[in-house]
C-alpha beads as a LAMMPS data file, in Angstrom:
LAMMPS data file: protein, C-alpha beads

383 atoms
382 bonds

1 atom types
1 bond types

-500.0 500.0 xlo xhi
-500.0 500.0 ylo yhi
-500.0 500.0 zlo zhi

Masses

1 110.0

Atoms # bond

1 1 1 174.683 -314.694 -130.326
2 1 1 171.723 -316.155 -128.469
3 1 1 171.453 -316.144 -124.679
4 1 1 172.554 -319.791 -124.638
5 1 1 175.565 -318.954 -126.825
6 1 1 176.573 -316.155 -124.474
7 1 1 176.210 -318.407 -121.427
8 1 1 178.281 -321.080 -123.176
9 1 1 181.156 -318.673 -123.845
10 1 1 181.039 -317.082 -120.398
11 1 1 180.998 -320.452 -118.636
12 1 1 183.968 -321.538 -120.757
13 1 1 186.170 -318.565 -119.937
14 1 1 184.757 -318.348 -116.389
15 1 1 183.982 -314.652 -116.676
16 1 1 180.644 -312.816 -116.684
17 1 1 180.577 -309.651 -118.813
18 1 1 179.066 -306.444 -117.478
19 1 1 178.858 -305.073 -121.023
20 1 1 177.740 -307.874 -123.345
21 1 1 178.308 -305.699 -126.423
22 1 1 182.054 -306.092 -125.821
23 1 1 181.632 -309.857 -125.982
24 1 1 179.728 -309.496 -129.260
25 1 1 182.469 -307.240 -130.605
26 1 1 185.138 -309.848 -129.783
27 1 1 183.367 -312.233 -132.177
28 1 1 182.840 -309.671 -134.956
29 1 1 185.142 -309.997 -137.968
30 1 1 186.091 -307.006 -140.100
31 1 1 184.262 -308.552 -143.056
32 1 1 181.015 -308.411 -141.066
33 1 1 181.473 -304.820 -139.869
34 1 1 182.176 -303.768 -143.478
35 1 1 178.693 -305.000 -144.379
36 1 1 177.139 -303.712 -141.142
37 1 1 178.675 -300.263 -140.413
38 1 1 176.844 -300.049 -137.097
39 1 1 178.981 -302.925 -135.718
40 1 1 182.524 -302.468 -134.404
41 1 1 184.984 -305.243 -135.353
42 1 1 187.443 -307.016 -133.071
43 1 1 190.782 -305.844 -134.518
44 1 1 191.668 -303.372 -131.737
45 1 1 190.593 -305.892 -129.105
46 1 1 193.016 -308.360 -130.718
47 1 1 195.865 -305.875 -130.291
48 1 1 195.231 -305.417 -126.578
49 1 1 194.705 -309.129 -126.045
50 1 1 198.020 -309.929 -127.715
51 1 1 199.901 -307.556 -125.393
52 1 1 198.160 -308.961 -122.310
53 1 1 199.014 -312.535 -123.264
54 1 1 202.686 -311.694 -123.728
55 1 1 202.871 -310.278 -120.211
56 1 1 201.055 -313.086 -118.442
57 1 1 202.861 -315.886 -120.278
58 1 1 206.210 -314.273 -119.451
59 1 1 205.212 -314.017 -115.799
60 1 1 204.054 -317.650 -115.804
61 1 1 207.441 -318.781 -117.118
62 1 1 209.243 -316.636 -114.544
63 1 1 207.270 -318.205 -111.680
64 1 1 207.840 -321.717 -112.976
65 1 1 211.507 -321.615 -113.935
66 1 1 213.190 -318.850 -111.921
67 1 1 214.026 -318.168 -108.298
68 1 1 216.289 -315.887 -106.294
69 1 1 219.322 -317.668 -104.777
70 1 1 221.963 -315.691 -102.856
71 1 1 220.364 -312.439 -104.076
72 1 1 220.718 -313.482 -107.739
73 1 1 218.207 -314.725 -110.292
74 1 1 218.752 -318.394 -111.163
75 1 1 216.758 -319.921 -114.026
76 1 1 216.198 -323.562 -114.968
77 1 1 216.108 -322.547 -118.635
78 1 1 218.389 -320.245 -120.587
79 1 1 217.292 -317.297 -122.722
80 1 1 217.039 -319.349 -125.913
81 1 1 214.883 -322.018 -124.255
82 1 1 212.581 -319.413 -122.709
83 1 1 212.191 -317.608 -126.019
84 1 1 211.342 -320.852 -127.780
85 1 1 208.893 -321.872 -125.073
86 1 1 207.086 -318.550 -125.162
87 1 1 206.777 -318.761 -128.936
88 1 1 205.165 -322.193 -128.522
89 1 1 202.610 -321.102 -125.936
90 1 1 201.420 -317.989 -127.802
91 1 1 201.844 -319.367 -131.309
92 1 1 199.002 -319.224 -133.822
93 1 1 198.655 -323.004 -133.580
94 1 1 198.422 -323.014 -129.775
95 1 1 195.873 -320.225 -129.517
96 1 1 193.734 -321.566 -132.354
97 1 1 193.834 -325.032 -130.787
98 1 1 192.503 -323.531 -127.557
99 1 1 189.606 -321.957 -129.442
100 1 1 188.925 -325.291 -131.106
101 1 1 188.886 -326.999 -127.711
102 1 1 186.463 -324.404 -126.388
103 1 1 184.251 -324.676 -129.478
104 1 1 183.857 -320.899 -129.865
105 1 1 184.495 -320.267 -133.568
106 1 1 180.953 -321.192 -134.592
107 1 1 179.734 -317.994 -132.910
108 1 1 181.793 -315.654 -135.120
109 1 1 180.008 -312.877 -137.022
110 1 1 181.268 -313.231 -140.595
111 1 1 180.814 -311.293 -143.790
112 1 1 179.677 -313.120 -146.919
113 1 1 183.221 -313.583 -148.265
114 1 1 184.389 -315.067 -144.950
115 1 1 181.417 -317.411 -144.875
116 1 1 182.128 -318.625 -148.405
117 1 1 185.765 -319.331 -147.490
118 1 1 184.903 -321.022 -144.158
119 1 1 187.432 -318.825 -142.369
120 1 1 186.068 -319.902 -138.998
121 1 1 188.190 -323.040 -139.444
122 1 1 191.442 -321.214 -140.143
123 1 1 194.277 -320.995 -137.648
124 1 1 194.752 -317.212 -137.933
125 1 1 191.066 -316.429 -137.439
126 1 1 190.911 -318.570 -134.299
127 1 1 194.097 -316.959 -133.006
128 1 1 192.515 -313.543 -133.561
129 1 1 189.394 -314.651 -131.706
130 1 1 191.417 -315.808 -128.701
131 1 1 193.209 -312.461 -128.453
132 1 1 190.012 -310.481 -129.008
133 1 1 188.252 -312.260 -126.138
134 1 1 191.132 -311.400 -123.810
135 1 1 191.022 -307.783 -125.006
136 1 1 187.264 -307.626 -124.481
137 1 1 187.549 -308.874 -120.901
138 1 1 190.300 -306.301 -120.236
139 1 1 188.037 -303.494 -121.440
140 1 1 185.065 -304.862 -119.491
141 1 1 186.893 -305.243 -116.152
142 1 1 188.918 -302.017 -116.560
143 1 1 192.159 -303.995 -116.687
144 1 1 191.736 -305.703 -113.324
145 1 1 195.008 -307.602 -112.889
146 1 1 193.600 -310.541 -110.913
147 1 1 190.730 -311.082 -113.344
148 1 1 193.055 -311.036 -116.358
149 1 1 195.509 -313.431 -114.742
150 1 1 192.726 -315.906 -113.982
151 1 1 191.339 -315.481 -117.514
152 1 1 194.702 -316.221 -119.176
153 1 1 195.215 -319.279 -116.985
154 1 1 191.727 -320.538 -117.853
155 1 1 192.008 -319.942 -121.583
156 1 1 195.516 -321.391 -121.822
157 1 1 194.718 -324.450 -119.739
158 1 1 195.539 -326.738 -122.700
159 1 1 198.773 -324.891 -123.495
160 1 1 200.713 -324.558 -120.241
161 1 1 204.472 -324.234 -119.956
162 1 1 204.628 -328.009 -119.516
163 1 1 203.785 -328.257 -123.201
164 1 1 207.445 -327.621 -123.963
165 1 1 207.558 -331.410 -124.314
166 1 1 205.100 -331.202 -127.193
167 1 1 207.516 -329.286 -129.405
168 1 1 210.403 -331.574 -128.468
169 1 1 208.320 -334.596 -129.464
170 1 1 207.354 -332.986 -132.772
171 1 1 210.964 -332.083 -133.598
172 1 1 212.346 -335.523 -132.792
173 1 1 209.514 -337.367 -134.519
174 1 1 210.128 -335.522 -137.780
175 1 1 213.928 -335.650 -137.519
176 1 1 213.843 -339.431 -137.048
177 1 1 211.514 -339.956 -139.992
178 1 1 208.323 -340.777 -138.072
179 1 1 206.507 -337.736 -139.450
180 1 1 204.274 -335.321 -137.564
181 1 1 202.775 -336.668 -134.319
182 1 1 199.040 -337.277 -134.278
183 1 1 197.140 -336.511 -131.074
184 1 1 193.969 -338.448 -130.320
185 1 1 191.977 -337.415 -127.233
186 1 1 189.468 -340.128 -126.314
187 1 1 185.827 -339.098 -126.293
188 1 1 183.260 -341.632 -125.154
189 1 1 180.324 -341.371 -127.531
190 1 1 176.759 -341.391 -126.277
191 1 1 173.564 -341.904 -128.243
192 1 1 171.211 -339.835 -126.105
193 1 1 171.941 -336.317 -124.892
194 1 1 169.989 -337.057 -121.716
195 1 1 172.886 -339.292 -120.692
196 1 1 175.465 -336.543 -121.144
197 1 1 176.857 -335.357 -117.798
198 1 1 176.277 -331.610 -117.731
199 1 1 178.295 -330.683 -114.671
200 1 1 181.517 -329.610 -116.315
201 1 1 182.649 -327.449 -119.191
202 1 1 184.416 -330.154 -121.206
203 1 1 181.235 -332.186 -121.437
204 1 1 179.340 -329.128 -122.633
205 1 1 181.637 -328.210 -125.495
206 1 1 181.759 -331.770 -126.793
207 1 1 178.062 -331.535 -127.615
208 1 1 179.197 -329.465 -130.609
209 1 1 180.528 -332.539 -132.383
210 1 1 178.083 -335.097 -131.038
211 1 1 177.022 -336.427 -127.670
212 1 1 180.013 -337.473 -125.649
213 1 1 182.079 -337.309 -122.501
214 1 1 185.870 -336.946 -122.379
215 1 1 186.178 -339.209 -119.326
216 1 1 186.065 -342.979 -119.339
217 1 1 182.744 -343.519 -117.531
218 1 1 184.076 -346.718 -115.950
219 1 1 187.280 -345.244 -114.481
220 1 1 186.545 -341.535 -114.286
221 1 1 189.921 -340.866 -115.965
222 1 1 190.896 -338.921 -119.088
223 1 1 192.675 -340.868 -121.836
224 1 1 194.894 -339.293 -124.497
225 1 1 196.777 -341.071 -127.306
226 1 1 199.704 -339.920 -129.399
227 1 1 200.659 -341.671 -132.629
228 1 1 204.339 -341.545 -133.617
229 1 1 204.631 -343.216 -137.014
230 1 1 202.348 -346.083 -136.032
231 1 1 203.697 -346.304 -132.475
232 1 1 200.893 -345.444 -130.048
233 1 1 201.304 -344.180 -126.502
234 1 1 198.466 -343.722 -124.028
235 1 1 198.317 -341.137 -121.260
236 1 1 195.790 -341.627 -118.448
237 1 1 195.159 -339.100 -115.691
238 1 1 192.602 -337.234 -113.607
239 1 1 192.938 -334.197 -115.902
240 1 1 192.887 -333.990 -119.695
241 1 1 196.039 -331.854 -119.806
242 1 1 197.876 -334.243 -117.512
243 1 1 196.807 -337.189 -119.683
244 1 1 198.199 -335.450 -122.773
245 1 1 201.473 -334.674 -120.991
246 1 1 201.715 -338.294 -119.856
247 1 1 201.394 -339.448 -123.480
248 1 1 203.910 -336.808 -124.597
249 1 1 206.378 -337.973 -121.971
250 1 1 206.176 -341.600 -123.070
251 1 1 206.576 -340.619 -126.728
252 1 1 209.549 -338.366 -125.914
253 1 1 211.369 -341.118 -124.017
254 1 1 210.698 -343.563 -126.851
255 1 1 212.128 -341.117 -129.399
256 1 1 215.225 -340.487 -127.256
257 1 1 215.908 -344.217 -127.118
258 1 1 215.473 -344.477 -130.881
259 1 1 217.896 -341.606 -131.417
260 1 1 220.487 -343.141 -129.086
261 1 1 220.313 -346.432 -130.977
262 1 1 221.020 -344.622 -134.235
263 1 1 223.762 -342.264 -133.033
264 1 1 225.663 -344.303 -130.444
265 1 1 227.286 -347.703 -130.802
266 1 1 228.207 -347.811 -127.110
267 1 1 227.225 -345.892 -123.975
268 1 1 229.941 -345.206 -121.385
269 1 1 228.312 -346.321 -118.141
270 1 1 231.675 -346.054 -116.335
271 1 1 231.513 -342.260 -116.670
272 1 1 227.758 -341.518 -116.723
273 1 1 228.044 -337.747 -116.172
274 1 1 230.261 -337.476 -119.245
275 1 1 227.922 -339.744 -121.218
276 1 1 224.941 -337.535 -120.355
277 1 1 226.871 -334.456 -121.431
278 1 1 227.643 -336.122 -124.773
279 1 1 223.940 -336.906 -125.249
280 1 1 223.218 -333.240 -124.604
281 1 1 225.912 -332.053 -127.034
282 1 1 224.446 -334.260 -129.757
283 1 1 220.997 -332.800 -128.978
284 1 1 219.477 -336.101 -127.925
285 1 1 218.431 -334.776 -124.504
286 1 1 218.149 -331.395 -122.818
287 1 1 220.915 -330.233 -120.492
288 1 1 221.036 -332.050 -117.138
289 1 1 220.894 -329.810 -114.053
290 1 1 222.551 -330.859 -110.796
291 1 1 221.735 -329.724 -107.284
292 1 1 224.016 -330.584 -104.328
293 1 1 223.192 -330.497 -100.624
294 1 1 225.332 -331.552 -97.671
295 1 1 224.014 -333.139 -94.468
296 1 1 225.441 -335.318 -91.679
297 1 1 224.666 -338.903 -90.707
298 1 1 223.992 -340.084 -87.138
299 1 1 227.740 -340.225 -86.457
300 1 1 228.306 -336.673 -87.672
301 1 1 229.966 -337.687 -90.912
302 1 1 229.311 -335.376 -93.883
303 1 1 227.129 -336.865 -96.639
304 1 1 226.421 -335.337 -100.028
305 1 1 223.067 -335.553 -101.758
306 1 1 222.903 -334.932 -105.501
307 1 1 219.740 -334.485 -107.551
308 1 1 219.958 -334.714 -111.337
309 1 1 217.071 -333.000 -113.172
310 1 1 216.246 -333.595 -116.837
311 1 1 213.369 -332.287 -118.965
312 1 1 211.017 -335.130 -119.807
313 1 1 212.448 -337.471 -117.171
314 1 1 212.211 -335.744 -113.818
315 1 1 214.536 -336.035 -110.815
316 1 1 217.084 -338.718 -109.896
317 1 1 218.770 -338.599 -106.488
318 1 1 221.824 -340.224 -104.878
319 1 1 223.764 -339.967 -101.589
320 1 1 227.510 -340.463 -101.062
321 1 1 230.304 -339.245 -98.817
322 1 1 232.165 -338.049 -101.924
323 1 1 230.774 -335.040 -103.773
324 1 1 232.500 -336.163 -106.962
325 1 1 231.131 -339.697 -106.726
326 1 1 227.602 -338.645 -105.762
327 1 1 227.266 -336.804 -109.076
328 1 1 228.278 -339.974 -110.927
329 1 1 225.797 -342.036 -108.876
330 1 1 222.873 -339.728 -109.667
331 1 1 223.990 -339.537 -113.307
332 1 1 224.105 -343.319 -113.606
333 1 1 220.528 -343.680 -112.335
334 1 1 219.369 -341.140 -114.910
335 1 1 221.447 -342.601 -117.741
336 1 1 220.148 -346.136 -117.182
337 1 1 216.609 -344.838 -117.001
338 1 1 217.050 -343.086 -120.339
339 1 1 218.615 -346.040 -122.143
340 1 1 217.128 -349.124 -120.463
341 1 1 213.574 -348.312 -119.373
342 1 1 211.118 -350.187 -121.551
343 1 1 208.576 -347.789 -123.002
344 1 1 205.160 -349.401 -123.048
345 1 1 203.327 -348.997 -126.338
346 1 1 199.562 -349.019 -126.637
347 1 1 197.340 -350.712 -129.166
348 1 1 195.843 -348.536 -131.885
349 1 1 192.861 -346.821 -130.230
350 1 1 189.385 -347.745 -131.341
351 1 1 186.343 -345.465 -131.333
352 1 1 184.495 -346.091 -128.087
353 1 1 180.728 -346.240 -127.868
354 1 1 179.518 -346.250 -124.288
355 1 1 175.836 -346.719 -123.599
356 1 1 174.204 -345.312 -120.483
357 1 1 170.659 -344.930 -119.230
358 1 1 168.020 -345.261 -121.931
359 1 1 170.421 -345.075 -124.889
360 1 1 169.661 -347.245 -127.859
361 1 1 172.491 -349.141 -129.528
362 1 1 173.948 -347.523 -132.604
363 1 1 173.383 -349.099 -135.963
364 1 1 176.346 -350.516 -137.882
365 1 1 176.174 -347.509 -140.197
366 1 1 176.363 -345.099 -137.252
367 1 1 179.346 -346.957 -135.797
368 1 1 181.141 -346.873 -139.171
369 1 1 180.540 -343.136 -139.455
370 1 1 181.806 -342.593 -135.899
371 1 1 184.974 -344.552 -136.662
372 1 1 185.598 -342.584 -139.858
373 1 1 185.303 -339.282 -137.994
374 1 1 187.364 -340.567 -135.050
375 1 1 190.503 -341.091 -137.104
376 1 1 190.470 -337.592 -138.558
377 1 1 193.338 -335.583 -137.100
378 1 1 192.045 -333.309 -134.307
379 1 1 192.731 -329.569 -134.257
380 1 1 193.682 -329.264 -137.957
381 1 1 192.054 -325.872 -138.169
382 1 1 194.104 -324.786 -141.160
383 1 1 192.826 -327.530 -143.412

Bonds

1 1 1 2
2 1 2 3
3 1 3 4
4 1 4 5
5 1 5 6
6 1 6 7
7 1 7 8
8 1 8 9
9 1 9 10
10 1 10 11
11 1 11 12
12 1 12 13
13 1 13 14
14 1 14 15
15 1 15 16
16 1 16 17
17 1 17 18
18 1 18 19
19 1 19 20
20 1 20 21
21 1 21 22
22 1 22 23
23 1 23 24
24 1 24 25
25 1 25 26
26 1 26 27
27 1 27 28
28 1 28 29
29 1 29 30
30 1 30 31
31 1 31 32
32 1 32 33
33 1 33 34
34 1 34 35
35 1 35 36
36 1 36 37
37 1 37 38
38 1 38 39
39 1 39 40
40 1 40 41
41 1 41 42
42 1 42 43
43 1 43 44
44 1 44 45
45 1 45 46
46 1 46 47
47 1 47 48
48 1 48 49
49 1 49 50
50 1 50 51
51 1 51 52
52 1 52 53
53 1 53 54
54 1 54 55
55 1 55 56
56 1 56 57
57 1 57 58
58 1 58 59
59 1 59 60
60 1 60 61
61 1 61 62
62 1 62 63
63 1 63 64
64 1 64 65
65 1 65 66
66 1 66 67
67 1 67 68
68 1 68 69
69 1 69 70
70 1 70 71
71 1 71 72
72 1 72 73
73 1 73 74
74 1 74 75
75 1 75 76
76 1 76 77
77 1 77 78
78 1 78 79
79 1 79 80
80 1 80 81
81 1 81 82
82 1 82 83
83 1 83 84
84 1 84 85
85 1 85 86
86 1 86 87
87 1 87 88
88 1 88 89
89 1 89 90
90 1 90 91
91 1 91 92
92 1 92 93
93 1 93 94
94 1 94 95
95 1 95 96
96 1 96 97
97 1 97 98
98 1 98 99
99 1 99 100
100 1 100 101
101 1 101 102
102 1 102 103
103 1 103 104
104 1 104 105
105 1 105 106
106 1 106 107
107 1 107 108
108 1 108 109
109 1 109 110
110 1 110 111
111 1 111 112
112 1 112 113
113 1 113 114
114 1 114 115
115 1 115 116
116 1 116 117
117 1 117 118
118 1 118 119
119 1 119 120
120 1 120 121
121 1 121 122
122 1 122 123
123 1 123 124
124 1 124 125
125 1 125 126
126 1 126 127
127 1 127 128
128 1 128 129
129 1 129 130
130 1 130 131
131 1 131 132
132 1 132 133
133 1 133 134
134 1 134 135
135 1 135 136
136 1 136 137
137 1 137 138
138 1 138 139
139 1 139 140
140 1 140 141
141 1 141 142
142 1 142 143
143 1 143 144
144 1 144 145
145 1 145 146
146 1 146 147
147 1 147 148
148 1 148 149
149 1 149 150
150 1 150 151
151 1 151 152
152 1 152 153
153 1 153 154
154 1 154 155
155 1 155 156
156 1 156 157
157 1 157 158
158 1 158 159
159 1 159 160
160 1 160 161
161 1 161 162
162 1 162 163
163 1 163 164
164 1 164 165
165 1 165 166
166 1 166 167
167 1 167 168
168 1 168 169
169 1 169 170
170 1 170 171
171 1 171 172
172 1 172 173
173 1 173 174
174 1 174 175
175 1 175 176
176 1 176 177
177 1 177 178
178 1 178 179
179 1 179 180
180 1 180 181
181 1 181 182
182 1 182 183
183 1 183 184
184 1 184 185
185 1 185 186
186 1 186 187
187 1 187 188
188 1 188 189
189 1 189 190
190 1 190 191
191 1 191 192
192 1 192 193
193 1 193 194
194 1 194 195
195 1 195 196
196 1 196 197
197 1 197 198
198 1 198 199
199 1 199 200
200 1 200 201
201 1 201 202
202 1 202 203
203 1 203 204
204 1 204 205
205 1 205 206
206 1 206 207
207 1 207 208
208 1 208 209
209 1 209 210
210 1 210 211
211 1 211 212
212 1 212 213
213 1 213 214
214 1 214 215
215 1 215 216
216 1 216 217
217 1 217 218
218 1 218 219
219 1 219 220
220 1 220 221
221 1 221 222
222 1 222 223
223 1 223 224
224 1 224 225
225 1 225 226
226 1 226 227
227 1 227 228
228 1 228 229
229 1 229 230
230 1 230 231
231 1 231 232
232 1 232 233
233 1 233 234
234 1 234 235
235 1 235 236
236 1 236 237
237 1 237 238
238 1 238 239
239 1 239 240
240 1 240 241
241 1 241 242
242 1 242 243
243 1 243 244
244 1 244 245
245 1 245 246
246 1 246 247
247 1 247 248
248 1 248 249
249 1 249 250
250 1 250 251
251 1 251 252
252 1 252 253
253 1 253 254
254 1 254 255
255 1 255 256
256 1 256 257
257 1 257 258
258 1 258 259
259 1 259 260
260 1 260 261
261 1 261 262
262 1 262 263
263 1 263 264
264 1 264 265
265 1 265 266
266 1 266 267
267 1 267 268
268 1 268 269
269 1 269 270
270 1 270 271
271 1 271 272
272 1 272 273
273 1 273 274
274 1 274 275
275 1 275 276
276 1 276 277
277 1 277 278
278 1 278 279
279 1 279 280
280 1 280 281
281 1 281 282
282 1 282 283
283 1 283 284
284 1 284 285
285 1 285 286
286 1 286 287
287 1 287 288
288 1 288 289
289 1 289 290
290 1 290 291
291 1 291 292
292 1 292 293
293 1 293 294
294 1 294 295
295 1 295 296
296 1 296 297
297 1 297 298
298 1 298 299
299 1 299 300
300 1 300 301
301 1 301 302
302 1 302 303
303 1 303 304
304 1 304 305
305 1 305 306
306 1 306 307
307 1 307 308
308 1 308 309
309 1 309 310
310 1 310 311
311 1 311 312
312 1 312 313
313 1 313 314
314 1 314 315
315 1 315 316
316 1 316 317
317 1 317 318
318 1 318 319
319 1 319 320
320 1 320 321
321 1 321 322
322 1 322 323
323 1 323 324
324 1 324 325
325 1 325 326
326 1 326 327
327 1 327 328
328 1 328 329
329 1 329 330
330 1 330 331
331 1 331 332
332 1 332 333
333 1 333 334
334 1 334 335
335 1 335 336
336 1 336 337
337 1 337 338
338 1 338 339
339 1 339 340
340 1 340 341
341 1 341 342
342 1 342 343
343 1 343 344
344 1 344 345
345 1 345 346
346 1 346 347
347 1 347 348
348 1 348 349
349 1 349 350
350 1 350 351
351 1 351 352
352 1 352 353
353 1 353 354
354 1 354 355
355 1 355 356
356 1 356 357
357 1 357 358
358 1 358 359
359 1 359 360
360 1 360 361
361 1 361 362
362 1 362 363
363 1 363 364
364 1 364 365
365 1 365 366
366 1 366 367
367 1 367 368
368 1 368 369
369 1 369 370
370 1 370 371
371 1 371 372
372 1 372 373
373 1 373 374
374 1 374 375
375 1 375 376
376 1 376 377
377 1 377 378
378 1 378 379
379 1 379 380
380 1 380 381
381 1 381 382
382 1 382 383
């Protein structure tokens, strides 16, 4: 790797190596070391990186979903849900997608056979690279816990525990006949690299595929589309991950409504808690969690507060003097939100060309080429 390549990788993972040969080794495939015996490959680094990821992802889930109440561990998710979530976060697809987002695979040292087969685009090779980088940092920092925790958070920034929604969307989309969801992050294309903001990492890695910025220059927001069988949903937020989660949330709520229409002729609004439980039993929604708290009004009368929590929908609260009725009140708010909220669909996204500074306008041929590339599915590293 050149000095610029090294700086690019180190700025991406937010870690500066003391021993740069370890960084080189993380990018060295076995096929290359077989042709260059003086070079060590990254297979052992992969092993250590895999073990480190398992630990930190498990800790991240513990911090997010568990707490001690009355000296006992209480978890928002059961063992099966946690197992499934962990498998999503550290799956081959997730880790390879992170490497794609970082734009690191082009720096791999490959043997001739790997080069001929373009393995740098494969899911497994990018997964291996992710793990090898983590292993290399562990060796370089002598397993400093704080450094490794920060590294894992940085490298998994696109695949947090919130991405549990992503798998739910994919499962429902395919079960309902919409096919596999298509994710379309919006990149604003620029003609001249001099107009490319260079003050953040995302802007830097996008140079790989052409000049561009992931933020809408007019609003300063990230925009992320998801296509569910021709139904488009747009997430907009200050962060790219939050924009994706916003789009996922809209798509999930749309799919739940579609499933309810197909499976239920009538919803029992007179007994909303029971209706929600039936939706859960038929696997339309996740299990609703309830939290009760008692307080007193200005006259000293006891009042119950109930919060109903549901994955993909958030929190719905109600107050009532009756504990039994307050659960029904909170349940009704949630049930009506699930069944009656109108999900706003977006128009099919168009490739955006934004001109700044001294940029010249693209020719019609350039615009056509940009549009053709825009509609290719992102992150299909296995193809």
